MARTIDREN-867730 format. One record per residue: residue number from 1; x negated, y negated, z negated of N, C-alpha, C, CB in turn. Coordinates in steps of 0.1 Angstrom, whole numbers. Glycine has a CB too. Example, Ala and Ser with C-alpha at 12.3 -4.5 7.8 and 13.67 -1.06 7.14 Angstrom:
BEGIN
r nr->1&nxx->-132&nyy->57&nzz->-78&caxx->-123&cayy->45&cazz->-78&cxx->-132&cyy->33&czz->-78&cbxx->-113&cbyy->45&cbzz->-90
r nr->2&nxx->-128&nyy->22&nzz->-71&caxx->-137&cayy->11&cazz->-71&cxx->-129&cyy->0&czz->-79&cbxx->-141&cbyy->6&cbzz->-57
This chain:
BEGIN
r nr->1&nxx->-176&nyy->260&nzz->-135&caxx->-164&cayy->253&cazz->-140&cxx->-151&cyy->250&czz->-134&cbxx->-167&cbyy->243&cbzz->-142
r nr->2&nxx->-144&nyy->257&nzz->-119&caxx->-138&cayy->255&cazz->-115&cxx->-126&cyy->257&czz->-120&cbxx->-140&cbyy->257&cbzz->-108
r nr->3&nxx->-123&nyy->260&nzz->-137&caxx->-109&cayy->259&cazz->-137&cxx->-98&cyy->245&czz->-140&cbxx->-107&cbyy->267&cbzz->-145
r nr->4&nxx->-89&nyy->246&nzz->-136&caxx->-84&cayy->230&cazz->-136&cxx->-79&cyy->227&czz->-156&cbxx->-66&cbyy->229&cbzz->-121
r nr->5&nxx->-87&nyy->210&nzz->-152&caxx->-89&cayy->207&cazz->-170&cxx->-78&cyy->201&czz->-171&cbxx->-104&cbyy->197&cbzz->-177
r nr->6&nxx->-71&nyy->204&nzz->-183&caxx->-61&cayy->193&cazz->-189&cxx->-64&cyy->177&czz->-195&cbxx->-55&cbyy->200&cbzz->-201
r nr->7&nxx->-62&nyy->171&nzz->-186&caxx->-70&cayy->157&cazz->-193&cxx->-66&cyy->153&czz->-201&cbxx->-73&cbyy->147&cbzz->-188
r nr->8&nxx->-49&nyy->155&nzz->-206&caxx->-43&cayy->148&cazz->-215&cxx->-55&cyy->156&czz->-234&cbxx->-23&cbyy->152&cbzz->-213
r nr->9&nxx->-55&nyy->170&nzz->-231&caxx->-62&cayy->169&cazz->-248&cxx->-78&cyy->172&czz->-246&cbxx->-53&cbyy->183&cbzz->-261
r nr->10&nxx->-83&nyy->166&nzz->-234&caxx->-96&cayy->167&cazz->-236&cxx->-100&cyy->152&czz->-240&cbxx->-101&cbyy->172&cbzz->-223
r nr->11&nxx->-90&nyy->143&nzz->-232&caxx->-91&cayy->134&cazz->-235&cxx->-88&cyy->126&czz->-253&cbxx->-86&cbyy->132&cbzz->-224
r nr->12&nxx->-79&nyy->135&nzz->-255&caxx->-73&cayy->136&cazz->-272&cxx->-85&cyy->137&czz->-279&cbxx->-63&cbyy->148&cbzz->-276
r nr->13&nxx->-93&nyy->146&nzz->-273&caxx->-103&cayy->154&cazz->-283&cxx->-118&cyy->145&czz->-282&cbxx->-106&cbyy->172&cbzz->-275
r nr->14&nxx->-117&nyy->137&nzz->-270&caxx->-127&cayy->128&cazz->-270&cxx->-129&cyy->120&czz->-274&cbxx->-130&cbyy->125&cbzz->-264
r nr->15&nxx->-113&nyy->116&nzz->-280&caxx->-110&cayy->101&cazz->-282&cxx->-112&cyy->102&czz->-299&cbxx->-93&cbyy->94&cbzz->-274
r nr->16&nxx->-110&nyy->118&nzz->-310&caxx->-111&cayy->118&cazz->-322&cxx->-127&cyy->118&czz->-322&cbxx->-102&cbyy->129&cbzz->-330
r nr->17&nxx->-135&nyy->125&nzz->-315&caxx->-152&cayy->124&cazz->-318&cxx->-154&cyy->115&czz->-322&cbxx->-162&cbyy->124&cbzz->-308
r nr->18&nxx->-152&nyy->103&nzz->-307&caxx->-153&cayy->86&cazz->-310&cxx->-151&cyy->84&czz->-321&cbxx->-144&cbyy->77&cbzz->-302
r nr->19&nxx->-142&nyy->85&nzz->-326&caxx->-131&cayy->82&cazz->-344&cxx->-140&cyy->86&czz->-349&cbxx->-114&cbyy->90&cbzz->-350
r nr->20&nxx->-146&nyy->98&nzz->-348&caxx->-156&cayy->102&cazz->-359&cxx->-168&cyy->95&czz->-358&cbxx->-159&cbyy->116&cbzz->-360
r nr->21&nxx->-178&nyy->92&nzz->-347&caxx->-186&cayy->89&cazz->-348&cxx->-188&cyy->72&czz->-355&cbxx->-190&cbyy->94&cbzz->-338
r nr->22&nxx->-175&nyy->72&nzz->-351&caxx->-174&cayy->54&cazz->-358&cxx->-166&cyy->53&czz->-372&cbxx->-163&cbyy->42&cbzz->-346
r nr->23&nxx->-163&nyy->69&nzz->-384&caxx->-161&cayy->70&cazz->-388&cxx->-176&cyy->67&czz->-399&cbxx->-153&cbyy->77&cbzz->-385
r nr->24&nxx->-178&nyy->80&nzz->-389&caxx->-197&cayy->80&cazz->-398&cxx->-206&cyy->66&czz->-401&cbxx->-212&cbyy->89&cbzz->-384
r nr->25&nxx->-202&nyy->60&nzz->-389&caxx->-209&cayy->52&cazz->-390&cxx->-210&cyy->37&czz->-399&cbxx->-208&cbyy->50&cbzz->-379
r nr->26&nxx->-195&nyy->40&nzz->-410&caxx->-190&cayy->34&cazz->-419&cxx->-192&cyy->37&czz->-433&cbxx->-179&cbyy->33&cbzz->-415
r nr->27&nxx->-194&nyy->52&nzz->-434&caxx->-198&cayy->54&cazz->-446&cxx->-214&cyy->56&czz->-452&cbxx->-191&cbyy->63&cbzz->-448
r nr->28&nxx->-217&nyy->59&nzz->-466&caxx->-231&cayy->51&cazz->-466&cxx->-237&cyy->64&czz->-468&cbxx->-235&cbyy->37&cbzz->-479
r nr->29&nxx->-242&nyy->74&nzz->-455&caxx->-249&cayy->81&cazz->-456&cxx->-261&cyy->79&czz->-448&cbxx->-243&cbyy->89&cbzz->-454
r nr->30&nxx->-272&nyy->89&nzz->-450&caxx->-281&cayy->88&cazz->-443&cxx->-287&cyy->90&czz->-432&cbxx->-285&cbyy->91&cbzz->-447
r nr->31&nxx->-290&nyy->81&nzz->-421&caxx->-289&cayy->80&cazz->-409&cxx->-299&cyy->87&czz->-405&cbxx->-288&cbyy->70&cbzz->-404
r nr->32&nxx->-313&nyy->93&nzz->-412&caxx->-317&cayy->102&cazz->-405&cxx->-314&cyy->114&czz->-400&cbxx->-323&cbyy->103&cbzz->-407
r nr->33&nxx->-308&nyy->114&nzz->-413&caxx->-300&cayy->131&cazz->-406&cxx->-292&cyy->137&czz->-396&cbxx->-293&cbyy->135&cbzz->-413
r nr->34&nxx->-283&nyy->121&nzz->-397&caxx->-267&cayy->124&cazz->-384&cxx->-277&cyy->118&czz->-375&cbxx->-247&cbyy->113&cbzz->-386
r nr->35&nxx->-289&nyy->111&nzz->-373&caxx->-292&cayy->109&cazz->-359&cxx->-295&cyy->113&czz->-344&cbxx->-297&cbyy->106&cbzz->-361
r nr->36&nxx->-299&nyy->127&nzz->-350&caxx->-300&cayy->135&cazz->-335&cxx->-286&cyy->137&czz->-329&cbxx->-307&cbyy->152&cbzz->-337
r nr->37&nxx->-284&nyy->143&nzz->-344&caxx->-268&cayy->146&cazz->-332&cxx->-259&cyy->136&czz->-336&cbxx->-258&cbyy->165&cbzz->-333
r nr->38&nxx->-260&nyy->128&nzz->-338&caxx->-250&cayy->111&cazz->-334&cxx->-256&cyy->114&czz->-320&cbxx->-256&cbyy->91&cbzz->-344
r nr->39&nxx->-262&nyy->115&nzz->-310&caxx->-270&cayy->112&cazz->-299&cxx->-265&cyy->122&czz->-293&cbxx->-284&cbyy->111&cbzz->-300
r nr->40&nxx->-267&nyy->134&nzz->-303&caxx->-262&cayy->144&cazz->-292&cxx->-247&cyy->141&czz->-289&cbxx->-262&cbyy->159&cbzz->-296
r nr->41&nxx->-239&nyy->141&nzz->-295&caxx->-227&cayy->136&cazz->-295&cxx->-218&cyy->124&czz->-284&cbxx->-229&cbyy->132&cbzz->-307
r nr->42&nxx->-230&nyy->119&nzz->-284&caxx->-230&cayy->104&cazz->-270&cxx->-226&cyy->109&czz->-259&cbxx->-246&cbyy->96&cbzz->-265
r nr->43&nxx->-244&nyy->119&nzz->-259&caxx->-246&cayy->124&cazz->-249&cxx->-241&cyy->137&czz->-240&cbxx->-255&cbyy->124&cbzz->-252
r nr->44&nxx->-226&nyy->140&nzz->-250&caxx->-216&cayy->156&cazz->-250&cxx->-204&cyy->143&czz->-247&cbxx->-215&cbyy->171&cbzz->-271
r nr->45&nxx->-200&nyy->132&nzz->-253&caxx->-189&cayy->125&cazz->-248&cxx->-190&cyy->123&czz->-229&cbxx->-189&cbyy->109&cbzz->-256
r nr->46&nxx->-199&nyy->113&nzz->-230&caxx->-206&cayy->111&cazz->-218&cxx->-201&cyy->117&czz->-208&cbxx->-217&cbyy->115&cbzz->-218
r nr->47&nxx->-209&nyy->134&nzz->-213&caxx->-212&cayy->143&cazz->-196&cxx->-197&cyy->144&czz->-198&cbxx->-224&cbyy->161&cbzz->-193
r nr->48&nxx->-184&nyy->148&nzz->-210&caxx->-169&cayy->154&cazz->-203&cxx->-166&cyy->137&czz->-195&cbxx->-153&cbyy->159&cbzz->-220
r nr->49&nxx->-167&nyy->133&nzz->-195&caxx->-164&cayy->122&cazz->-192&cxx->-167&cyy->122&czz->-177&cbxx->-170&cbyy->113&cbzz->-199
r nr->50&nxx->-174&nyy->119&nzz->-175&caxx->-185&cayy->123&cazz->-161&cxx->-173&cyy->130&czz->-157&cbxx->-202&cbyy->134&cbzz->-162
r nr->51&nxx->-175&nyy->147&nzz->-159&caxx->-167&cayy->155&cazz->-157&cxx->-150&cyy->152&czz->-156&cbxx->-171&cbyy->164&cbzz->-165
r nr->52&nxx->-147&nyy->147&nzz->-162&caxx->-134&cayy->141&cazz->-163&cxx->-131&cyy->130&czz->-150&cbxx->-135&cbyy->135&cbzz->-176
r nr->53&nxx->-140&nyy->123&nzz->-151&caxx->-140&cayy->116&cazz->-139&cxx->-139&cyy->120&czz->-126&cbxx->-148&cbyy->111&cbzz->-138
r nr->54&nxx->-152&nyy->133&nzz->-121&caxx->-157&cayy->138&cazz->-109&cxx->-140&cyy->145&czz->-107&cbxx->-174&cbyy->149&cbzz->-110
r nr->55&nxx->-129&nyy->155&nzz->-116&caxx->-120&cayy->158&cazz->-111&cxx->-110&cyy->150&czz->-105&cbxx->-116&cbyy->164&cbzz->-117
r nr->56&nxx->-109&nyy->140&nzz->-115&caxx->-101&cayy->131&cazz->-109&cxx->-101&cyy->126&czz->-104&cbxx->-97&cbyy->125&cbzz->-110
r nr->57&nxx->-114&nyy->122&nzz->-94&caxx->-117&cayy->111&cazz->-79&cxx->-117&cyy->121&czz->-69&cbxx->-134&cbyy->101&cbzz->-77
r nr->58&nxx->-121&nyy->135&nzz->-68&caxx->-119&cayy->147&cazz->-59&cxx->-103&cyy->151&czz->-61&cbxx->-131&cbyy->161&cbzz->-65
r nr->59&nxx->-92&nyy->148&nzz->-67&caxx->-84&cayy->154&cazz->-67&cxx->-72&cyy->144&czz->-66&cbxx->-86&cbyy->163&cbzz->-77
r nr->60&nxx->-63&nyy->141&nzz->-52&caxx->-64&cayy->131&cazz->-50&cxx->-43&cyy->132&czz->-49&cbxx->-76&cbyy->126&cbzz->-37
r nr->61&nxx->-38&nyy->149&nzz->-58&caxx->-26&cayy->150&cazz->-53&cxx->-22&cyy->155&czz->-65&cbxx->-24&cbyy->156&cbzz->-40
r nr->62&nxx->-23&nyy->145&nzz->-78&caxx->-24&cayy->141&cazz->-90&cxx->-5&cyy->136&czz->-91&cbxx->-37&cbyy->127&cbzz->-90
r nr->63&nxx->3&nyy->143&nzz->-98&caxx->13&cayy->145&cazz->-101&cxx->13&cyy->128&czz->-107&cbxx->16&cbyy->159&cbzz->-110
r nr->64&nxx->11&nyy->124&nzz->-116&caxx->8&cayy->112&cazz->-124&cxx->-8&cyy->107&czz->-121&cbxx->10&cbyy->116&cbzz->-139
r nr->65&nxx->-9&nyy->104&nzz->-118&caxx->-23&cayy->102&cazz->-110&cxx->-31&cyy->88&czz->-115&cbxx->-19&cbyy->99&cbzz->-92
r nr->66&nxx->-21&nyy->77&nzz->-117&caxx->-19&cayy->61&cazz->-125&cxx->-19&cyy->63&czz->-140&cbxx->-3&cbyy->54&cbzz->-121
r nr->67&nxx->-17&nyy->76&nzz->-142&caxx->-11&cayy->75&cazz->-160&cxx->-23&cyy->83&czz->-165&cbxx->7&cbyy->85&cbzz->-166
r nr->68&nxx->-30&nyy->92&nzz->-160&caxx->-44&cayy->99&cazz->-157&cxx->-53&cyy->91&czz->-158&cbxx->-47&cbyy->105&cbzz->-144
r nr->69&nxx->-53&nyy->74&nzz->-147&caxx->-66&cayy->69&cazz->-146&cxx->-69&cyy->66&czz->-162&cbxx->-67&cbyy->56&cbzz->-135
r nr->70&nxx->-52&nyy->57&nzz->-163&caxx->-58&cayy->48&cazz->-169&cxx->-60&cyy->54&czz->-185&cbxx->-50&cbyy->34&cbzz->-166
r nr->71&nxx->-57&nyy->69&nzz->-184&caxx->-59&cayy->75&cazz->-199&cxx->-73&cyy->78&czz->-200&cbxx->-50&cbyy->89&cbzz->-202
r nr->72&nxx->-77&nyy->81&nzz->-186&caxx->-94&cayy->80&cazz->-187&cxx->-100&cyy->67&czz->-186&cbxx->-101&cbyy->88&cbzz->-175
r nr->73&nxx->-95&nyy->57&nzz->-185&caxx->-101&cayy->44&cazz->-186&cxx->-101&cyy->39&czz->-201&cbxx->-93&cbyy->35&cbzz->-177
r nr->74&nxx->-90&nyy->46&nzz->-209&caxx->-90&cayy->43&cazz->-222&cxx->-104&cyy->47&czz->-227&cbxx->-78&cbyy->50&cbzz->-229
r nr->75&nxx->-107&nyy->61&nzz->-223&caxx->-112&cayy->66&cazz->-233&cxx->-126&cyy->60&czz->-229&cbxx->-110&cbyy->82&cbzz->-234
r nr->76&nxx->-128&nyy->53&nzz->-220&caxx->-142&cayy->51&cazz->-208&cxx->-143&cyy->34&czz->-223&cbxx->-136&cbyy->45&cbzz->-180
r nr->77&nxx->-127&nyy->30&nzz->-225&caxx->-129&cayy->17&cazz->-232&cxx->-138&cyy->20&czz->-245&cbxx->-115&cbyy->10&cbzz->-235
r nr->78&nxx->-127&nyy->30&nzz->-251&caxx->-136&cayy->40&cazz->-262&cxx->-144&cyy->36&czz->-267&cbxx->-141&cbyy->49&cbzz->-258
r nr->79&nxx->-151&nyy->46&nzz->-253&caxx->-170&cayy->51&cazz->-256&cxx->-176&cyy->38&czz->-257&cbxx->-179&cbyy->59&cbzz->-242
r nr->80&nxx->-174&nyy->28&nzz->-246&caxx->-180&cayy->19&cazz->-244&cxx->-180&cyy->6&czz->-257&cbxx->-175&cbyy->15&cbzz->-232
r nr->81&nxx->-169&nyy->7&nzz->-264&caxx->-171&cayy->3&cazz->-277&cxx->-175&cyy->5&czz->-286&cbxx->-167&cbyy->1&cbzz->-282
r nr->82&nxx->-176&nyy->26&nzz->-288&caxx->-189&cayy->27&cazz->-298&cxx->-199&cyy->24&czz->-295&cbxx->-192&cbyy->37&cbzz->-302
r nr->83&nxx->-207&nyy->22&nzz->-283&caxx->-217&cayy->21&cazz->-279&cxx->-220&cyy->2&czz->-282&cbxx->-217&cbyy->28&cbzz->-263
r nr->84&nxx->-212&nyy->-2&nzz->-280&caxx->-214&cayy->-17&cazz->-286&cxx->-219&cyy->-19&czz->-302&cbxx->-199&cbyy->-24&cbzz->-285
r nr->85&nxx->-211&nyy->-13&nzz->-306&caxx->-209&cayy->-13&cazz->-324&cxx->-228&cyy->-3&czz->-326&cbxx->-187&cbyy->-1&cbzz->-332
r nr->86&nxx->-230&nyy->6&nzz->-316&caxx->-246&cayy->14&cazz->-323&cxx->-253&cyy->4&czz->-319&cbxx->-254&cbyy->30&cbzz->-317
r nr->87&nxx->-252&nyy->-6&nzz->-308&caxx->-260&cayy->-22&cazz->-307&cxx->-262&cyy->-30&czz->-318&cbxx->-252&cbyy->-32&cbzz->-298
r nr->88&nxx->-251&nyy->-32&nzz->-319&caxx->-253&cayy->-44&cazz->-332&cxx->-262&cyy->-43&czz->-344&cbxx->-240&cbyy->-45&cbzz->-338
r nr->89&nxx->-265&nyy->-48&nzz->-349&caxx->-277&cayy->-44&cazz->-358&cxx->-267&cyy->-40&czz->-369&cbxx->-289&cbyy->-57&cbzz->-362
r nr->90&nxx->-258&nyy->-42&nzz->-376&caxx->-255&cayy->-35&cazz->-386&cxx->-252&cyy->-21&czz->-384&cbxx->-246&cbyy->-41&cbzz->-392
r nr->91&nxx->-249&nyy->-18&nzz->-376&caxx->-253&cayy->-1&cazz->-372&cxx->-258&cyy->7&czz->-380&cbxx->-262&cbyy->2&cbzz->-363
r nr->92&nxx->-256&nyy->19&nzz->-382&caxx->-272&cayy->24&cazz->-396&cxx->-277&cyy->29&czz->-378&cbxx->-269&cbyy->44&cbzz->-418
r nr->93&nxx->-272&nyy->33&nzz->-370&caxx->-286&cayy->39&cazz->-355&cxx->-290&cyy->30&czz->-346&cbxx->-281&cbyy->50&cbzz->-343
r nr->94&nxx->-288&nyy->18&nzz->-355&caxx->-293&cayy->2&cazz->-342&cxx->-302&cyy->7&czz->-336&cbxx->-300&cbyy->-15&cbzz->-349
r nr->95&nxx->-310&nyy->-1&nzz->-328&caxx->-321&cayy->-3&cazz->-319&cxx->-329&cyy->-9&czz->-329&cbxx->-319&cbyy->-10&cbzz->-306
r nr->96&nxx->-326&nyy->-11&nzz->-342&caxx->-338&cayy->-20&cazz->-350&cxx->-336&cyy->-9&czz->-364&cbxx->-335&cbyy->-42&cbzz->-354
r nr->97&nxx->-336&nyy->-2&nzz->-367&caxx->-335&cayy->9&cazz->-372&cxx->-341&cyy->26&czz->-363&cbxx->-321&cbyy->7&cbzz->-375
r nr->98&nxx->-338&nyy->25&nzz->-347&caxx->-340&cayy->39&cazz->-349&cxx->-349&cyy->33&czz->-334&cbxx->-324&cbyy->54&cbzz->-350
r nr->99&nxx->-356&nyy->28&nzz->-326&caxx->-358&cayy->13&cazz->-315&cxx->-359&cyy->29&czz->-306&cbxx->-377&cbyy->-3&cbzz->-317
r nr->100&nxx->-360&nyy->42&nzz->-306&caxx->-361&cayy->50&cazz->-295&cxx->-337&cyy->47&czz->-288&cbxx->-370&cbyy->73&cbzz->-303
r nr->101&nxx->-331&nyy->41&nzz->-295&caxx->-316&cayy->41&cazz->-296&cxx->-315&cyy->35&czz->-279&cbxx->-307&cbyy->29&cbzz->-312
r nr->102&nxx->-323&nyy->25&nzz->-282&caxx->-323&cayy->11&cazz->-272&cxx->-317&cyy->15&czz->-254&cbxx->-341&cbyy->4&cbzz->-271
r nr->103&nxx->-330&nyy->26&nzz->-251&caxx->-330&cayy->34&cazz->-244&cxx->-316&cyy->43&czz->-241&cbxx->-339&cbyy->40&cbzz->-247
r nr->104&nxx->-316&nyy->49&nzz->-251&caxx->-305&cayy->66&cazz->-245&cxx->-294&cyy->52&czz->-245&cbxx->-300&cbyy->86&cbzz->-261
r nr->105&nxx->-289&nyy->35&nzz->-256&caxx->-280&cayy->31&cazz->-253&cxx->-274&cyy->23&czz->-239&cbxx->-281&cbyy->26&cbzz->-261
r nr->106&nxx->-290&nyy->22&nzz->-238&caxx->-287&cayy->18&cazz->-217&cxx->-284&cyy->25&czz->-205&cbxx->-298&cbyy->11&cbzz->-210
r nr->107&nxx->-281&nyy->38&nzz->-206&caxx->-286&cayy->49&cazz->-202&cxx->-271&cyy->54&czz->-202&cbxx->-298&cbyy->56&cbzz->-211
r nr->108&nxx->-260&nyy->50&nzz->-211&caxx->-249&cayy->59&cazz->-213&cxx->-240&cyy->42&czz->-210&cbxx->-249&cbyy->71&cbzz->-232
r nr->109&nxx->-248&nyy->34&nzz->-214&caxx->-237&cayy->24&cazz->-210&cxx->-237&cyy->22&czz->-196&cbxx->-239&cbyy->11&cbzz->-215
r nr->110&nxx->-246&nyy->20&nzz->-185&caxx->-250&cayy->25&cazz->-174&cxx->-240&cyy->34&czz->-169&cbxx->-263&cbyy->32&cbzz->-175
r nr->111&nxx->-238&nyy->43&nzz->-172&caxx->-233&cayy->55&cazz->-170&cxx->-213&cyy->55&czz->-171&cbxx->-241&cbyy->66&cbzz->-183
r nr->112&nxx->-215&nyy->50&nzz->-182&caxx->-201&cayy->46&cazz->-187&cxx->-194&cyy->31&czz->-173&cbxx->-204&cbyy->38&cbzz->-207
r nr->113&nxx->-205&nyy->21&nzz->-168&caxx->-201&cayy->12&cazz->-164&cxx->-194&cyy->17&czz->-152&cbxx->-209&cbyy->3&cbzz->-164
r nr->114&nxx->-206&nyy->29&nzz->-146&caxx->-203&cayy->33&cazz->-127&cxx->-192&cyy->39&czz->-127&cbxx->-213&cbyy->45&cbzz->-118
r nr->115&nxx->-188&nyy->46&nzz->-141&caxx->-175&cayy->59&cazz->-139&cxx->-166&cyy->48&czz->-138&cbxx->-171&cbyy->72&cbzz->-153
r nr->116&nxx->-163&nyy->38&nzz->-150&caxx->-151&cayy->29&cazz->-150&cxx->-149&cyy->19&czz->-138&cbxx->-151&cbyy->20&cbzz->-164
r nr->117&nxx->-161&nyy->14&nzz->-131&caxx->-161&cayy->9&cazz->-116&cxx->-151&cyy->22&czz->-106&cbxx->-180&cbyy->7&cbzz->-110
r nr->118&nxx->-157&nyy->33&nzz->-106&caxx->-145&cayy->38&cazz->-95&cxx->-139&cyy->42&czz->-100&cbxx->-146&cbyy->46&cbzz->-86
r nr->119&nxx->-132&nyy->46&nzz->-114&caxx->-116&cayy->45&cazz->-116&cxx->-110&cyy->36&czz->-114&cbxx->-110&cbyy->47&cbzz->-127
r nr->120&nxx->-114&nyy->26&nzz->-110&caxx->-107&cayy->8&cazz->-110&cxx->-104&cyy->11&czz->-96&cbxx->-119&cbyy->-9&cbzz->-113
r nr->121&nxx->-116&nyy->13&nzz->-89&caxx->-113&cayy->14&cazz->-76&cxx->-102&cyy->15&czz->-66&cbxx->-117&cbyy->20&cbzz->-75
r nr->122&nxx->-103&nyy->31&nzz->-76&caxx->-95&cayy->44&cazz->-69&cxx->-75&cyy->36&czz->-72&cbxx->-100&cbyy->65&cbzz->-82
r nr->123&nxx->-79&nyy->33&nzz->-85&caxx->-66&cayy->25&cazz->-95&cxx->-65&cyy->19&czz->-82&cbxx->-68&cbyy->14&cbzz->-112
r nr->124&nxx->-70&nyy->6&nzz->-81&caxx->-65&cayy->-2&cazz->-70&cxx->-59&cyy->3&czz->-61&cbxx->-74&cbyy->-8&cbzz->-64
r nr->125&nxx->-62&nyy->17&nzz->-54&caxx->-63&cayy->16&cazz->-37&cxx->-48&cyy->24&czz->-38&cbxx->-79&cbyy->26&cbzz->-27
r nr->126&nxx->-42&nyy->32&nzz->-56&caxx->-34&cayy->34&cazz->-61&cxx->-24&cyy->26&czz->-55&cbxx->-37&cbyy->34&cbzz->-71
r nr->127&nxx->-26&nyy->13&nzz->-63&caxx->-11&cayy->4&cazz->-69&cxx->-6&cyy->0&czz->-60&cbxx->-11&cbyy->-8&cbzz->-79
r nr->128&nxx->-22&nyy->-6&nzz->-43&caxx->-14&cayy->-10&cazz->-32&cxx->-3&cyy->-5&czz->-28&cbxx->-18&cbyy->-10&cbzz->-24
r nr->129&nxx->-17&nyy->6&nzz->-24&caxx->-2&cayy->17&cazz->-13&cxx->10&cyy->22&czz->-16&cbxx->-4&cbyy->30&cbzz->-9
r nr->130&nxx->12&nyy->20&nzz->-30&caxx->27&cayy->25&cazz->-43&cxx->36&cyy->8&czz->-36&cbxx->19&cbyy->25&cbzz->-71
r nr->131&nxx->25&nyy->0&nzz->-34&caxx->37&cayy->-14&cazz->-37&cxx->43&cyy->-17&czz->-21&cbxx->27&cbyy->-34&cbzz->-45
r nr->132&nxx->39&nyy->-15&nzz->-17&caxx->43&cayy->-13&cazz->6&cxx->55&cyy->-3&czz->2&cbxx->26&cbyy->-1&cbzz->23
r nr->133&nxx->62&nyy->-12&nzz->3&caxx->79&cayy->-2&cazz->4&cxx->77&cyy->9&czz->18&cbxx->96&cbyy->-14&cbzz->9
r nr->134&nxx->80&nyy->22&nzz->19&caxx->78&cayy->26&cazz->31&cxx->93&cyy->28&czz->42&cbxx->71&cbyy->39&cbzz->27
r nr->135&nxx->107&nyy->19&nzz->37&caxx->113&cayy->14&cazz->44&cxx->117&cyy->1&czz->39&cbxx->121&cbyy->21&cbzz->48
r nr->136&nxx->113&nyy->-6&nzz->55&caxx->120&cayy->-23&cazz->47&cxx->143&cyy->-24&czz->50&cbxx->108&cbyy->-45&cbzz->63
r nr->137&nxx->138&nyy->-27&nzz->42&caxx->151&cayy->-38&cazz->42&cxx->159&cyy->-37&czz->49&cbxx->151&cbyy->-49&cbzz->44
r nr->138&nxx->151&nyy->-46&nzz->68&caxx->161&cayy->-45&cazz->75&cxx->169&cyy->-28&czz->82&cbxx->156&cbyy->-54&cbzz->83
r nr->139&nxx->157&nyy->-24&nzz->81&caxx->154&cayy->-5&cazz->90&cxx->168&cyy->3&czz->78&cbxx->128&cbyy->7&cbzz->85
r nr->140&nxx->160&nyy->-1&nzz->67&caxx->174&cayy->7&cazz->54&cxx->183&cyy->1&czz->61&cbxx->177&cbyy->2&cbzz->33
r nr->141&nxx->192&nyy->-9&nzz->62&caxx->206&cayy->-19&cazz->64&cxx->208&cyy->-10&czz->79&cbxx->203&cbyy->-43&cbzz->66
r nr->142&nxx->198&nyy->-5&nzz->86&caxx->200&cayy->-6&cazz->103&cxx->202&cyy->13&czz->102&cbxx->181&cbyy->-14&cbzz->115
r nr->143&nxx->198&nyy->19&nzz->90&caxx->198&cayy->35&cazz->91&cxx->211&cyy->35&czz->85&cbxx->185&cbyy->44&cbzz->82
r nr->144&nxx->216&nyy->29&nzz->75&caxx->227&cayy->26&cazz->68&cxx->242&cyy->23&czz->75&cbxx->222&cbyy->15&cbzz->61
r nr->145&nxx->237&nyy->18&nzz->84&caxx->249&cayy->13&cazz->94&cxx->255&cyy->2&czz->91&cbxx->260&cbyy->21&cbzz->94
r nr->146&nxx->245&nyy->-8&nzz->81&caxx->251&cayy->-22&cazz->77&cxx->242&cyy->-35&czz->82&cbxx->251&cbyy->-22&cbzz->60
r nr->147&nxx->244&nyy->-30&nzz->92&caxx->225&cayy->-44&cazz->98&cxx->242&cyy->-60&czz->101&cbxx->210&cbyy->-34&cbzz->131
């Protein structure tokens, strides 16, 4: 999978899948029918977010690096909100209804937190490197001859 990833489209699809699961949890469906598929979807979303994060962290030459970091972090936030909803007892897939859910949720939450931390660390480094001027005002005035 060394092909170039279209981050924007991939994140768009992930957000749609997250919304689909949220909608599923609001409908009056039979949870037993959708449980294994939902767990599979959560694992899929997590694995794609992992791939996006790895590709992003490995490539420091993105043109819109800050925007891509924000987009991935937003998708991670959406995913963590979904995980939190599933953790609540009001969810049809809650640990109260399906005891094995808690181990899945813990695993997915840990993976998501690890990715968010890595992305936020890189974002802070980028912000600091961009905040420092390349040429000071004194140097600029000296170069322009208006000292």
